[in-house]
C-alpha positions in Angstrom: -130.4 -20.5 216.3 -128.9 -23.8 217.3 -132.1 -24.6 219.3 -134.3 -24.1 216.2 -132.0 -26.2 214.1 -132.1 -29.0 216.7 -135.9 -28.8 216.8 -136.1 -28.9 213.0 -133.8 -31.9 212.9 -136.0 -33.7 215.5 -139.1 -33.0 213.5 -137.5 -34.3 210.4 -136.6 -37.5 212.1 -140.2 -37.9 213.2 -141.6 -37.3 209.8 -139.0 -39.4 207.9 -140.9 -42.8 208.4 -144.1 -41.2 207.1 -142.3 -39.9 204.0 -140.7 -43.3 203.4 -144.1 -45.0 203.7 -145.7 -42.5 201.3 -142.9 -43.1 198.8 -143.3 -46.8 199.1 -147.1 -46.5 198.6 -146.4 -44.7 195.4 -143.8 -47.1 194.2 -145.6 -50.3 195.2 -149.3 -49.7 194.4 -150.2 -53.2 193.3 -153.7 -54.2 194.2 -153.8 -57.6 195.9 -157.1 -58.7 194.4 -156.0 -57.9 190.9 -152.6 -59.5 191.5 -154.3 -62.7 192.8 -156.6 -62.9 189.8 -153.7 -62.5 187.3 -151.7 -65.3 189.1 -154.7 -67.6 189.0 -155.3 -66.7 185.4 -151.7 -67.6 184.6 -152.2 -71.0 186.0 -155.4 -71.4 184.0 -153.7 -70.6 180.8 -150.8 -73.0 181.5 -153.4 -75.6 182.2 -154.8 -75.0 178.7 -151.4 -76.0 177.3 -150.6 -78.8 179.7 -152.7 -80.9 180.1 -155.5 -79.4 178.0 -154.0 -79.2 174.6 -152.0 -82.4 175.0 -155.2 -84.4 175.7 -157.3 -82.6 173.1 -154.7 -83.2 170.4 -153.5 -86.5 171.8 -157.0 -88.1 171.6 -157.4 -87.0 168.0 -154.3 -88.9 166.7 -153.7 -92.6 166.4 -152.5 -94.3 169.5 -149.0 -94.9 168.1 -148.4 -91.1 168.1 -150.0 -90.1 171.4 -146.8 -89.6 173.4 -145.1 -87.7 170.5 -147.9 -85.1 170.7 -147.6 -84.8 174.5 -143.9 -84.4 174.3 -144.0 -81.9 171.5 -146.5 -79.7 173.3 -144.5 -80.0 176.6 -141.1 -79.3 175.0 -142.5 -76.2 173.1 -144.0 -74.8 176.3 -140.7 -75.3 178.1 -138.3 -73.8 175.6 -140.6 -70.9 174.8 -141.0 -70.1 178.5 -137.2 -69.9 178.8 -136.8 -67.7 175.8 -139.6 -65.4 177.1 -137.7 -64.9 180.3 -134.3 -64.4 178.5 -135.4 -61.9 175.7 -139.0 -62.5 174.6 -140.6 -60.3 177.3 -138.4 -57.3 176.8 -138.9 -57.3 173.0 -142.6 -57.7 173.3 -143.4 -55.5 176.3 -140.2 -53.5 177.1 -140.2 -49.7 176.8 -141.6 -48.6 173.4 -138.9 -47.1 171.1 -139.8 -47.3 167.4 -143.1 -49.3 167.7 -141.7 -52.4 166.1 -139.9 -54.0 169.1 -139.6 -53.2 172.7 -136.3 -52.0 174.1 -134.0 -54.6 175.4 -133.6 -53.3 178.9 -135.6 -56.0 180.6 -133.8 -59.1 179.4 -133.9 -61.9 182.0 -136.6 -59.7 183.5 -134.0 -57.2 184.8 -135.1 -53.7 185.6 -138.8 -54.5 185.6 -140.9 -52.2 187.8 -142.8 -53.0 190.9 -146.1 -52.2 189.1 -146.8 -52.5 185.4 -147.5 -49.1 183.9 -151.2 -48.5 183.5 -152.3 -51.4 185.7 -152.6 -52.3 189.3 -150.5 -55.5 189.1 -146.8 -56.2 189.7 -144.9 -56.3 186.4 -143.6 -59.7 187.4 -147.2 -61.0 187.5 -147.9 -59.3 184.1 -144.7 -61.0 182.6 -145.8 -64.4 184.0 -149.3 -64.0 182.5 -147.9 -63.0 179.1 -145.5 -65.9 179.3 -148.3 -68.4 179.3 -149.7 -66.8 176.1 -146.3 -67.0 174.5 -146.1 -70.7 175.4 -149.5 -71.9 174.2 -149.4 -70.1 170.8 -146.7 -72.2 169.0 -148.0 -75.3 170.8 -151.3 -74.8 168.9 -149.4 -75.5 165.7 -148.6 -79.0 166.8 -152.0 -80.2 165.5 -150.9 -79.3 161.9 -147.9 -81.6 161.7 -148.8 -84.6 163.9 -147.7 -88.1 162.8 -144.9 -86.9 160.6 -142.8 -84.0 161.9 -139.3 -84.7 163.3 -139.0 -83.8 167.0 -135.8 -81.7 166.7 -137.3 -79.7 163.9 -140.4 -79.1 165.9 -138.6 -77.7 168.9 -136.1 -75.5 167.0 -138.7 -74.2 164.6 -141.2 -73.4 167.4 -138.5 -71.7 169.5 -137.4 -69.4 166.7 -141.0 -68.8 165.6 -141.9 -67.5 169.0 -139.2 -64.8 168.7 -139.6 -63.9 165.1 -143.4 -64.2 164.6 -145.1 -64.1 168.0 -143.0 -61.5 169.9 -143.1 -58.7 167.2 -146.9 -59.2 166.7 -147.5 -59.1 170.5 -145.6 -55.8 170.6 -147.4 -54.3 167.6 -150.8 -54.8 169.2 -150.4 -55.3 173.0 -147.0 -53.7 173.8 -147.8 -50.2 172.6 -146.5 -50.8 169.1 -147.5 -49.2 165.8 -150.5 -51.4 164.9 -152.4 -50.4 168.0 -151.3 -46.7 168.2 -151.4 -45.9 164.5 -153.9 -48.3 163.0 -156.1 -48.6 166.0 -156.3 -52.4 165.7 -158.0 -54.1 168.7 -157.4 -57.6 170.1 -158.7 -58.2 173.6 -157.1 -61.6 174.2 -155.5 -63.0 171.1 -157.6 -63.4 168.1 -154.8 -61.8 166.0 -151.8 -62.2 168.3 -152.4 -65.9 169.1 -154.9 -67.5 166.7 -154.2 -65.7 163.5 -150.4 -66.1 163.8 -150.6 -69.8 164.9 -153.4 -70.7 162.4 -151.8 -69.2 159.3 -148.4 -70.5 160.3 -149.9 -74.0 160.8 -151.4 -74.0 157.3 -148.1 -73.0 155.8 -146.0 -75.6 157.6 -148.5 -78.3 156.9 -148.3 -77.5 153.2 -144.4 -77.6 153.3 -144.4 -80.8 155.3 -146.7 -82.6 152.9 -149.4 -85.1 153.5 -149.3 -88.0 156.0 -148.6 -91.3 154.4 -151.9 -92.7 153.1 -153.7 -89.4 153.3 -156.6 -89.0 152.3 -157.4 -92.5 151.4 -156.5 -94.2 154.7 -158.8 -93.5 157.6 -157.0 -91.9 160.4 -159.6 -91.9 163.1 -159.1 -90.4 166.6 -157.9 -93.2 168.9 -159.6 -91.7 172.0 -162.5 -89.3 171.7 -162.8 -89.5 175.5 -159.3 -87.9 175.9 -160.3 -85.3 173.4 -163.4 -84.4 175.3 -161.4 -84.2 178.5 -158.8 -81.9 176.9 -161.6 -79.7 175.4 -163.1 -79.4 178.9 -159.8 -78.3 180.3 -159.3 -75.8 177.5 -162.8 -74.5 178.0 -162.3 -73.8 181.7 -158.8 -72.5 181.2 -160.1 -70.1 178.6 -161.8 -68.2 181.5 -158.3 -67.2 182.6 -157.2 -66.6 179.0 -159.9 -64.1 178.3 -161.0 -63.0 181.8 -157.3 -62.5 182.8 -156.7 -60.3 179.8 -158.7 -57.6 181.6 -155.7 -57.5 183.9 -158.0 -56.6 186.8 -160.5 -58.5 189.0 -163.4 -56.2 187.9 -166.6 -56.3 185.9 -164.5 -56.3 182.7 -163.1 -59.8 183.7 -166.6 -61.1 184.6 -168.0 -59.8 181.3 -165.2 -61.4 179.3 -165.8 -64.7 181.0 -169.5 -64.6 180.4 -169.0 -63.8 176.8 -166.4 -66.6 176.5 -168.8 -69.2 177.9 -171.7 -68.0 175.8 -169.6 -68.1 172.6 -168.4 -71.7 173.3 -171.9 -72.9 174.2 -173.4 -71.5 171.0 -170.7 -72.8 168.7 -170.7 -76.3 170.3 -174.5 -76.7 169.9 -174.5 -75.3 166.4 -171.7 -77.6 165.4 -173.8 -80.6 166.7 -176.8 -79.4 164.7 -174.7 -79.1 161.5 -173.3 -82.6 162.1 -176.7 -84.0 162.6 -178.0 -82.5 159.4 -174.9 -83.4 157.3 -173.8 -86.9 158.6 -176.8 -88.0 160.6 -175.1 -88.1 164.0 -173.9 -85.6 166.6 -170.4 -86.6 167.9 -168.3 -85.9 170.9 -165.4 -84.8 168.7 -167.8 -82.4 167.0 -168.9 -81.0 170.2 -165.3 -80.5 171.4 -164.2 -79.0 168.1 -167.2 -76.6 167.9 -166.5 -75.4 171.4 -162.9 -74.6 170.6 -164.0 -72.8 167.4 -166.4 -70.7 169.4 -163.7 -69.9 172.0 -161.2 -68.9 169.4 -163.8 -66.7 167.6 -165.0 -64.8 170.7 -161.5 -64.3 172.1 -160.5 -61.1 170.3 -163.8 -59.4 171.2 -164.6 -61.0 174.7 -164.1 -57.8 176.7 -165.6 -55.4 174.1 -169.0 -56.9 173.4 -172.3 -57.9 174.9 -173.4 -61.5 175.6 -175.9 -61.3 172.7 -173.0 -60.5 170.4 -171.0 -63.4 171.9 -173.9 -65.7 171.1 -174.0 -64.6 167.5 -170.2 -65.0 167.2 -170.5 -68.5 168.5 -173.1 -69.4 165.9 -171.0 -67.8 163.1 -167.9 -69.6 164.3 -169.6 -73.0 163.7 -171.1 -71.9 160.4 -167.7 -70.7 159.1 -165.2 -73.1 160.6 -167.1 -76.4 159.9 -167.0 -76.1 156.1 -163.5 -74.7 156.2 -162.2 -78.0 157.5 -163.3 -79.7 154.2 -162.2 -76.8 152.1 -158.6 -77.0 153.4 -158.3 -80.7 153.0 -160.4 -81.4 149.9 -160.0 -78.2 147.9 -156.6 -76.9 149.0 -155.3 -80.5 149.5 -153.4 -79.5 152.6 -153.1 -82.0 155.4 -153.6 -79.7 158.3 -154.1 -82.8 160.3 -156.1 -81.5 163.3 -157.6 -78.5 161.6 -155.5 -75.8 163.3 -156.1 -73.2 160.6 -159.8 -74.0 160.0 -160.6 -73.8 163.7 -158.1 -71.5 165.4 -157.0 -69.4 162.4 -160.4 -68.9 160.7 -162.1 -68.5 164.1 -159.6 -65.9 165.3 -159.7 -64.0 162.0 -163.5 -64.0 161.9 -163.8 -62.8 165.5 -161.2 -60.1 165.0 -163.0 -58.6 162.0 -166.5 -58.9 163.4 -165.3 -57.2 166.6 -165.6 -53.9 164.6 -169.3 -54.5 164.2 -170.2 -55.7 167.7 -168.0 -53.1 169.3 -170.7 -50.6 168.4 -172.3 -49.1 171.6 -175.7 -49.5 169.9 -175.2 -53.2 169.9 -174.0 -53.3 173.5 -170.3 -52.8 172.7 -168.0 -50.8 174.9 -166.8 -48.4 172.3 -166.9 -44.7 173.1 -170.0 -43.4 171.2 -168.2 -40.1 170.5 -165.3 -41.6 168.7 -166.6 -45.0 167.4 -166.7 -45.4 163.6 -167.8 -48.7 162.1 -165.9 -48.0 158.9 -162.8 -46.9 160.6 -162.7 -49.8 163.0 -163.4 -52.3 160.3 -160.5 -51.0 158.3 -158.2 -51.2 161.3 -159.3 -54.8 162.0 -159.0 -56.0 158.4 -155.6 -54.3 158.1 -154.3 -55.8 161.3 -155.5 -59.3 160.4 -154.1 -59.0 156.9 -150.7 -57.7 157.8 -150.2 -60.3 160.6 -151.4 -63.1 158.3 -148.9 -62.2 155.6 -146.1 -61.7 158.1 -146.8 -65.1 159.7 -147.0 -66.9 156.4 -143.7 -65.4 155.0 -141.7 -65.7 158.2 -143.0 -69.2 158.9 -142.1 -70.4 155.4 -138.6 -69.1 155.7 -138.1 -70.5 159.2 -139.5 -73.9 158.4 -137.2 -74.3 155.4 -134.1 -72.9 157.2 -134.5 -75.1 160.2 -135.1 -78.0 157.8 -131.5 -77.6 156.7 -130.4 -78.5 160.2 -133.1 -81.0 161.2 -135.0 -82.6 158.3 -138.7 -81.6 158.7 -140.1 -85.1 158.4 -139.3 -88.5 159.8 -138.7 -91.4 157.4 -141.7 -93.3 155.9 -140.8 -96.3 157.9 -140.8 -94.3 161.2 -144.1 -92.8 160.2 -145.7 -96.2 159.7 -144.2 -97.5 163.0 -145.5 -94.4 164.9 -143.5 -91.6 166.4 -143.9 -92.8 170.0 -141.5 -95.8 169.3 -139.5 -94.5 166.4 -138.7 -91.1 167.9 -139.0 -91.6 171.6 -138.7 -95.4 172.3 -141.9 -95.5 174.3 -145.5 -96.6 174.0 -148.4 -94.7 175.4 -150.4 -97.9 176.1 -148.6 -101.2 176.9 -150.7 -104.2 176.3 -150.3 -107.2 178.7 
């Protein structure tokens, strides 16, 4: 008997390393190719914020406010990134409990798994990728309040906004929350989560801040269209990671999303130039850049669900819808959304999110399951998702903006505004003249 026990023990010792290796293979099943793609995509999306967004917005403002735009975008990205690590990630993507917020078990990224459930990438890589989305979304709103918002108000408002507006919406749609599971709302890469929340909130805060001194009578021309073009180019390239990375795998899904992203941007940029040529007689570099961004925002919610032909149509529609909306916001609503955040990002994201229901159709090259797809049902889900998020963003942003204004006044003084925020708020000039 002792002899058989000894042999069994010896066999167990021989098989133990194999069992451990098998267990490790189950626990750590991340695919190196998928992981590398998500890490690269994270860098692309951060590039969209810094330097892409800073140059795009910075070139559109007057030279005396260039540095203030750069600093606001950078500070927002920094503070939101920290909050994402502390509590943002766990409330957006932690274990699903009631469908409204994730469980708080992953604060400071504690207790995250080796592999994100449902994917072949480490959860740390997934958290990093989502961090870059959380950082760029409130930074988009900077364009609505340039030239006049107080720096302290900007930072505190954006920090709280990321937790109260962005994080819940991200959970509702991307984190297994109620909007995705009960309504069936789709958003491939942020037409609702990013562009609708930021666009609607930008419109609300611009209205609360009031118009820039001299608006609309004083011409406030971009001080450097060249910088704006450079920023748009960085945003365009970075958007490949924004949309392509949202597949969360280095597969055909990523390639298709990137192709659709590029087609949508090209179509919108060229249509925008055509509209400019007809209406004002000249095609401009700022128009090309703005059109491309409108196309990118519009194709984003549908990028991984549609065909290139649908992406082309979405790009054309983006220009046709967003171009007149710029004038409607400023001339009919009399809201000084200075760099047209709502008209370009908000309206683009909303339009793409709703039309996703149409182009999702398998008969039009969409990826929907023919056995379950219903145009009416999906359209209702998309409209409901957009409407609920827009209302939530407007109400929460209004309350936040006013509440933070009790601590830091929302606007700088008129004298500081005339002097320019670079000197008045930060004691620096972007361009020193000899």
